[in-house]
N, C-alpha and C positions, 0 to 999 in steps of 0.2 A: 843145141838142137836146131834143125832146119825149120823153116816156116811150116812145111808140110807136116813134119813130126809134131809140131806144137798143135796144129789144127787136129791131127789124128788123136792125140792124147788128151788135149784140152788141159794140160798141166800149166800151172802158174809159174812163170819165171820170177826171179827176184825183181822188186821195184823199190829200191832203197830211197828213203827220204834223206836229204842232206841235213846234217845238224850243224853246218858251218856257222850259220847266223846265230843260232842259240849259243854256240860256244864262244862266238865273238862277243855276244852280250855278257856272258859270264866273265870273260877275260876283261872286258871294259869296266863293268860295274864291280867286279870282284878281282880275283876269284874268292877273296875273303870278304864276307858280307857282315855288316853290322845290322842294327835294327833300323826301322823307318819310324822316326818320332818327330812330331811337330814340323812336318813338311820336308824333312831331310834325312839322309842316311847317317847313322852314327859310325864312329870308327869301329872296326872289327875287334872283337875280343876273343877270349878263350872260348872254344866251342867244340864242334863235331863236324864230321865229314858228310857231305851230300854225295851219294853214290848212285851210279847207273845200275839198276837191279839186273839188267841183262848181261852185264859184264863184270860187275863188282868194282869198276873203275871209280876212283874219287874224281868228282867233277867240280866241286866247290867246297868251301868251308863256311859254316854258319856259326853265329855267336850264340852262346848259351845265355839266355835272358835271366837276369837276377831279379830279386825283389826290388832292388833299386831301379832297374830298368823299367819294370812294370810301374813303379811309383812315378817315374818321370813321364811315361807314356800316358798314364791316367791323368796326371796333372795337365798335360798338354790338351788332352781331350776335354777335360772339364773347362779349361780356359776357352777353348774354341766353341763349346756348347752354347754359351750365352749369346753369341752372335749367330751361329748357324741355326739354332732353334727359332730365332726370331725372323729369319728370312721368310718371305712369302713362298708358298708352294711352287710358284712358277720359277723362282730363282733356284730352288733346289733341283727342280726338274731339269733345268738347263745343264747343271753339272752332271746329273745322272745320264742325260742324253749324250753329253760329251764323252763320258766314260764308255758308254755303249759304242759310240763311233770309233773310239780309239781301240777298243777290243776288236772291232772289225778290221781296222787298218793294220793291226799287228797280229791278226788271227793265226797266221802260219807260225810266227815266232812263239806264240803262246802254246800252240798245239805241239810243236817239236819239243819245246822245253818241258812241257807236261809229260810227254812220253819218255824223254831222256831221264827225268827225275823219278817218275813213278813206275815205268815199265809197261804201261798199257799200250796196246797197238795204236799206231799213229792214226789209223782211220777212225778209231773211236774218239781220240782227242780232237781230231780235225772235224769230224762230222757230227759229233754229239756234244761233247763237253764245252767246247768253245762257243758254238752257236747258241747253246742253252744259256751260257753265261751272258752273252750279248743280249739275249731275249729278256733276261731278268732285269738288266739295267734299263732297257727300253721300256719294259712294262712298268717298272716302278717309277720311271720318270713321269709316266701318265698318272700313277697313283699320287705322286707328290703334287702334281698339277691340280688334281681333283679333291684332294683330301680335305681342304678347308670347307668346301661346300658339301661334301658327302659324309664327312665324319665330324660334324661340329661338336664342341664340348669335350674334345680330346686334346691331350698335350703329350709331347715326347717325354720319354722316361729320364734321359740324361746320358751318362756314359755307359755304353754297352760293351761288356766283355764277351768276346766271341772265340770259341775254340773249335777248330775244324779238324777232320780226320785226313788220313793220307790217301784214301781210295779215290776221291774226287776233289783234289786240292783247289782247283780254280772254280769249279762249279759250286762247291760248298761255300767258298768265299763270296761268290755272287749271291747265293741264297741268303747269306747272313748280312752282308754289307748293304746291298741294294735297298731292302725294306727299312733297315735302320736309318740310313741317310734320308730316304724319302720321308720318313716320319719326323725328321728333325733331330735325331740323336747323333752323337759322335761315337767313334768306335776305337777300341783297342782289340786287335785280332791276333790270336796266336795260331799260326799254321802248325801242321803236324811236323814232328821232328824229322821224319823221313823225307817230307816233300814240301819244302818251303820256297822253292825257287820261283814258281809262278806267282806266289803272293808278293814276293819282292819285285817281280816284273810289274805286277799290278800297281805297287807303290810307285814305280817309275812313271806309269801313265797317269797316276793321280797328279803328279807334278805337271805333266803335259796338259792335263785338263784344267790346270789352274785352281784345283781344289784348295780351299783355304787351309792354312797350316793347322794341324792338330785334329782335323775332322776325321781322318783315317790314320791310325798308327798301327804298325805291325811289329810285334816282338817275337823273335824266334826262340825256340828252346824246347825242353822236354816237359815232363809232367810237373816238375817243380815250378816251372814258369807258369804253367796253367793254374796251379794251386795258388800262386801269389795273385793271379788275376781274379780267381774265383772269390778269394777271401778279402780282397781289397775293399775297404769300407766306402769308398767313393764310387764304386761301380754299382749302377742301378739295376742292371740286368745281366744275366748270363744266358747265352745261347750256345748250346753244346750239341755237337753231333759226334757220336762215337759209341763205345761199348756200353752195355747195360751196367756192367760192374762199375765203371768210372762214373756213369750217370748217377748211380745210387750214391756214390761217395760225394758227388757234387750236391745232391739233394741234402745230404747230411751236413755238409760243410756250410751251406747257405741257410740252414735251419734258423728261423727266428730273425734273420737279417733284414727281412722285408724286400729282398731282391726279387725282381721278376725273373721267372725261369722258364725256358723251353728246352726240352730234351728230345732229340731224335736219336734213338738208340738201336740196339740190335734187332735181328729178326730171324725167323725160321719159316719163311713164307711158303705156303702150300701152292702147288701147281697142279690143278685138278683137271683131269681129262676124262670126259664122259664118252660112252661108246658110240655116240653119234657125231663125234668131233671129226673135223678134217684132220686126219692123223698127220699127214705130211706138213701141214701148216702148223699144227701143234708142236711138232718136233722142231721146226725152224724157230718157232717162238721160244721153245725150251733152250735151244742153243744160246739165244740172246738172254734168257732168264738166268742161266747158271754159268755160262762161260764168258759172258760179257765182263770185261775187266777182271778176267781170271777168277770169277766168282767172288771177288772182293767187293761185294755190294750188300749193303744192309738189307735191301729188299729183294735179294736174289731168290729166284724160285728154286730153292735148294731141296724142297721136300715134294717129290713127285708122287701124286696119288692117281692111279690109273684104274678105270673100271675093269673089273676082273675079266670080262668077256673079251677084251681087246688087249690085255696086258702082254701076252706073249708076242703078238704081232708088233705092238708098239715098242717093246723093249728091243726086238730084233732090228726094227728099222732105226731105232735110236742108236744102237751100237754101230750099225753101218754108217750112219751120219757122223758119229764120233770119229770114226776112222778116216774121215775126209777132212777133219779139222787140221789146220796148219799152225804149228807151234814154233816160235822162233823169234828172231830179231824184231822187237817192237817197232823199229823205224822202217821195217819193210811193209809197204802198203798192202801186200798180199797175205799178211799174217792174221790169223784169227785169234790166237791166244798168245799173250805176251808173257812177261816175267812177273813173278810175285814181287812184292815191294821190298822184301828184306829176307835174309836167311832165317831170322827169328820166326817169321811167318811161315816159311817153308817147313821149319822144324815142328812147329805147332800142328800144322796140317798132317804131316807125316806121322807124328805121334798119335793123333786122334784116329786116323785110319788104321794104323797098325794095332791099336788097342781094341778095335772092333772084332767081335767073335761071331757075328751073325751074318746070314745072307751070303750073296755071291758078289765078289768084287770084279769089275771089268774095267781095265784101263785101255784107253784108246790106243790102237796099234798105229802109232805115228812116230816119225823120227823126232828125237828130242835133242836139243842143243847140248853140247858137251860141257859148256860152262854157263854160268849165270843161274839165276834163281827161278828155275822152271819146274812145274809140276804137271804131270799128264792129266788131261781130262779123264775123270773117273766116275763110274756108275756103280752103286751098290744096291742090289735088289734083294727082295725077300726079308726086309727088316720088320720087326714088330714095332707097334706104335711107341712102346716104351724104351726102345733101344736108344742108347746115348746119342748116336749119330742122328736119330730122328728128332731129338729134343734139343741138342746143343748146336749153337751156331759154329760152323766150321770155318767160314770166311775164306773159301778157296774153291778151286774148280772141281768140287766133289758133290755129286748128286746122289741123294738117297731116295729109295722108292719103296712103296708098298701098294696094295690094291684095296679096292672097295667094291661093294656089290650094288648098293642103293644110294640115291642122292642123300638121304638122311645120314647114312653111314659116312659119306664123304664129308658132310658138314661136321660130324663128330670128330673125325680124324683130323680135319683141317684145323679145328679149334682146340685140339688136344696139344696145346703148347702154352708156355707162359708169355709168349710174344704175341704181337698183333700189329705188325707193320703193313704188310701187303699180302695180296693173294691174287692168283690168276686162275681163271676157269675157261675151259674150251668146250663148246657145245654148239651144234647148228640149230638147236632148239632155243630160241631166244627167251621163250616163256620160262624154260627151266633155268637158264642162266640168270634171269632177273629175279627168279624166286630164290635162288641160292645166294646171290651176291649180298643181300641185306642180312643174311644169317651168319655170314663169316665175320669173325672177330678180327677185323683189320681196318686200318685207316684208309687204305686204297685197295680197290679191286679192279683188275683188268679183265675184260671179257673178250675172248678171242684175240688177244694181244698181250703184250707184256712190256714192262719198262717204258711206259709212256709218261713223260713229264712235261710240264709247262709252267711258266711263271703265273698263269691265271688260275691254275688248278691247285687247291690246297693239298699238301703232302705232310703226312705225319702218322704216328701210331697210337695204339691203345695198349693197355696192360703194361708189360715190362719193355715194350718198344718205345715208351716215353709218352710225352704229352706236349700239346701245342702243335700248330700248323705252320708250314712255310709255303708261301705262294698265295696269290689272290688277296682280296680284302681281309680274309681271315688271318693271313700271315702278317699283314701290315698292322692289324690291331694288337698283335703281340708286342709291338714296340711303342704302344701308346697307353696312356692312363686317363681316367676321367678328370676333368678339371674341377668337378664338384668338390666342395669342402666337406669333410667328414668329421664326426665327433669322436675323439679318442675313446676307446672302450675302457670302462672302469668297473670294477666289481661293485655290486650293489648288495649291501648287507640286508639279510632278512629282518623282519620285525622281531625284536627280542621278546622273550617270554615275560609277561607282566608279573608284578608282585601278587596280584589277585587274579585268579583265573576265572573267566566267565565261560563255562563249558556249555556246549549246545545240548539240546534235549536228546538228539539222536546222533550217534557217531557217524562221521563220514570219512572213511579211509579210502583215499584214491589209490588204485592199483596201477601196475604197469599196463600198457596196451600193446599186446604182442600177438600177431597173427589174427587180428580181429577179435581177440578175446581179452578180458581182464585177467591179469596174472599177478600173484603176490611176488614181491621182491625175493630173489634167492637169498639175500643176506639175512632176511628175517627182521630187518630193522626199518623203522620209519621215524620221521621227525615231525613234530607238531608245526603247524603253520598258523601264525597269529595275525589277527587284524591289528591295525594301528590303535584300536580302542581296547585291546587286550582280550578280544574274543578268540576262542579256539575255533578256527575255521575248518579244521580237519587235519589229517596226517597224510604225508606223502612218503612213498617208499624210497629207500636208499638203494638204488640199483648198483650192481657190480658187474664184473667182467662176464659172468655167466648170463646175466640178463641181456647184455649186449650180444653175446653169442646167440642166444635164443631169438632175439629180435632180427639179427642178420639172417639167421636160418629161415625165419618166417618170410623175410623179404625175398630171399632167394626162391622160396616156394611160390612167390607171386610173380614169377617172371612173365607170365602170360599178360600182365598189365602192359608190358612194353610192346606187345603185338596188337593191342587194341587200337582202334582208330582215334584220331584226334577228335572227331565228332562225338564219339562215345565219352571220351574223357571230359569234353566240354560239358556235356549234359550232366555228368556226375558233379562237376565243380559248381555248376549252377544250382544243383540240388543241395549241395552243402551250404551254399550261400542262402538259399531259401530257408533251410532249416535253422541256420544260425540267426537269420533275420527274425524268425518266429520267436526266438528266445533272446532277443537283443536286450531287453530290460534285465533279464536274469544275469546275462554276462556282464552288463555294465555295473550292476550291483556287486557282482563278484570282484570286478576290478577295483571298485571303490573300497571294498573291504580289504582287499589284499594289499593295495598300495596307498600311497599318500596323495594320489591324484584327485582332482576335483571331479564332480559329477559330470560336468561338461566334457572334460578330457576323457573320462571313461566312456561316455556315450560316443564321442568322436572316434575313439579307438575301435569300438565295436562296428561302427558304420564304415570305418576305413577297412576293417577286416572283411566285411561283406563286399565292399567295392573291389577289394583286391582279388577276392575269389572270382568276381565277375570279370576282372581284367584278364586273369589267366585262363578262365573259361573261353574268353574271346580269342586269346592267343593259341589255344590248344590245337586248332587246325589251321593256323595262319602263320606260324613262325616257320617259313619255308627255307629250303635250300635254294639252289639255283643251277642253271646250266651254264657252264663256263665257256667263254669264247676261246677255244684252243685251236691251234693251226693244223687240224687234221680233218679228214672226212669222218666225222663221228661226233659224239657228244661226251663231255665229262660232266657228270651230274654230282654236284656237291650236296649230299643229302644230310639232313639233320636227324641224328639218332639219339635216343636217350643214353645217358652215361652208364646207367645201371643202378646200383645201390648207392645211395648218397647218405652219408652220416652228416647230420646237421646239429650244430651247437647253437641254440637260439639265443638272441640277445636277452639280457637280464632286465632291461629297462622298459620293454613293451611286451608284457607276458603273453597277451593274446595276439596282437597284431604282428609281433616278431615271429611267432610260431607260424601263423598263417602265411606270412610273407616268404617263408622258406618252404613250407610244405606245398603251397599252391603251384609255384612255377615248376617245382620238381616233378610233381605227379601230373601236371598238365602236359609235360613233355614225355611222359611214359616211364619215369623213374619210380623206384620204391625208396622209401625214406625210413631212416631210424633217427628219430628226433630226441635230443636231450633238451627239455624245455628250460625256461628261466629258473635258475636255482632258487632265488629268494621267493618267487611267486609261481610255483609249479601248477597250482590248482586251476589256473586259467586254461592250461593245455590239457589237463586231465578231464576237465569239463568238456573240452572240445571233442574227445573221443566218443562222447555220447551222441554228438551231432554226426560224426562219421558213421556210427553204427546204424543210423537211420537214413543214410544218404547213398546207399548202394556202393560204398567203397569196398572193394574186395579185401578180404583178410590178408594181411601181410603187406599191403601197399603202403600203409602208414603205420609205423610202430613208434610208441612213445615210452621212453625209459627215464624216469625221474631220478634225481640224485645229484651228487656233487660233480660238476663237469671236470674238476681236477682228477676225479677217480675214473670217470667214464670216457673222457677224451682220449687217454692213451689206448684204451681198449678199442675204440672206434678207429683211431688213426693207425693202429697196428694190425687191424683185422685184414687178412689177405683177400677177403671176398667183398670188402667195401671198396667201391670204385672211385669215390670222390668224397672229400670232406669239406664242409663249409663251416667256417668258424666265425660267428658273430658274438661269441661270448668273451669273457675276460680270461679264458684259459690260456695257458702257456703256449704261445705260438711256436717257440723253438722246439718244445717237446713234440708238438703235433707234426711239424715238418720232419723232424728226425724219424719219428715213428712211421710216417707215411712212406719212407724210403723202402720199406719191405717189399711192397708190390708197386712202388712208384705211382701211387694213386694221385689224382689231381687234388690239389688243395686250393681252395678259394678263401682268402682271408683279407678283405680290404683293409686299408690302413686304419680305418675307423668305421663307425656305424653311421648310416644316413639318418636323417630325420624320418622316422618310419611313417609319420603322417604325411610327409611330403612326397613329391614326385620321384625323388631319388631312391625311395624305398621299394620301387618296383621297376619293371621294364626290361630292356634288352640285356642288360648286364646279367640279370638273373636267368634269363632264358638261354643265354650263351653258356653260362656255367652249368646249366642243366642239360646241355646237348653236346654231342661230339659230331664233327663233320666227317663223313665217309665219302670219298670221291670214287665214283664208279665210271670207268672209261668204257664206252661202247663204240668201237669203230663200225662203219657200215659201208656197203658197196660190195660189188663182186670182185 
């Protein structure tokens, strides 16, 4: 074309990026690659091919990691941990800073190698992935520097096993390795089988940075390698990004192991467009939301919800924009949509779309390459909310759409999924946007923007999109543990029945407390509770699965509690404390009768319970989120939200204080609770519901089901509407972890119990367990 013709047509000509340097690096370091263990590359072994998805060409060969390879890597990391963890924060910061600088110095090489290995357009690798990876190492160098002063009382976990996906190989590596090293941990990372080359290049720059041997180890391989890493007994933490199905298996595999766990899993994120939105801007945002990285993004805005009044116009403009997308060679800087990562992924997408029987399918009218793993940008409109493509993650360049009429309907449709990773909403009415954002079940919400990420802003999901956050102080805390020593949990036997019974004059049978009312146990069974002197103190019901079901249903009905203000919740907690104080002598007497404790200890437990209620009343409107310092014209608000319904297994050794210590922080933060009280001493908790009844606590906010935790814990852990489970009892933790995998609920079970009368029995750890962070991004400006 002549220059004049180019200006007349405004067509893009080819702008290919050279891959010569990347291929030279492959040839020099390979082309057959071993693992990176203890500061050096191992000899290459039997393995598999790394292929260019755009051509199908084999570009390198990788070694299949064995259980022995994982063993050697973990041993190297464990050996390095003793010295690395003892380095001052400033020393670790220098290494992280050096890695960030080297990522900048080799930025083009990383970008080209990423595109060559993954198939994403070079402009995405060059302008998004590599700069964000650099940002994470710079940011976490700062956290390492400040950690000792800002997070005292914490220690690194140990050896961290990290498993990353193929859609953002380098960026996910940075998200995992940077906070782990900043906190003082060492790492064994397994990159995705399809895309391991940039991880090996990163290993190369670890040597250039002078990183001590064994601090970072990289073992390539398939799922079997990942399984060996997950189940290794010397790995203290597993950080996984990938599919929900694999995340669930990891939850089951680590059950009862005591491993720390963070999971960033799949999504089916809504993209909501209101009728007052800037339509053209919303469409440009949508292009980035669903066709960025060929739609192979866990937080892709793959579910378009358009207000009915503008749907026809919006879809028409969107189709016209789709027809302008450029699909082709990912190394061409003018390309919008590159290649899918592998033919297996192409087949999966094709199968899912062809199985659809609803709506209208529109494929972009664009030239498609004759070879390579390419799929056309696709829009499917007119789907019902229950259609499989509206519910299941496609993980490809396929957008599905439906309409809504009112904001409340938009929220219902957006939340009609088992996932909860991200959401986008477009409206020129900021009042409407900020009203809708907190109502969305998502860990991240973008307002009039999409796919905004930064190392300072927490990222992560809720529901079956996983748990834990990456980025910010919140992400760093996932790689730390408290230094405080805990007491191992041990079962406490109830007082046995005496030879001679001293029966009370009037029977006192404690019922369940469900929905603000006393309820008889479904089982029809109760057990006697004896004092140490042989007096029959009363009977406690033996709850079962149906009682748990009823309690969870009551808690679900009290969802309005989560929308109340912290000020109101504080007033009610103060009121509970006031009413408990008025009956302090009665509760102390009950504790003396139930347990073998002294009068002084019983009085101290009651006073500590009152003080604890005051503590969480004080925190109810003061445990704040924060505005994160992100490099855009806008704000990223990390907001604290209640988790939802919390199942709590109370400690056995502190029947009143233990129950209060779990109930108070949970309801202070807006959660509803289903409590299983101390099994040997349940009457302290059942006496407590008389206080709740007189303290304006709405029905269903606190529910108490007495019985054997061994029977009730599985029901709580397996219930799909319980959002989190706290275990401070002697219940089988392995069973609880495995049962929680059903809906991937958060499980909080410290290694032991604190001294409930001491300072470790309250505070930020409880508040953090009672809240989830939602990051809301709001850009501003014309």
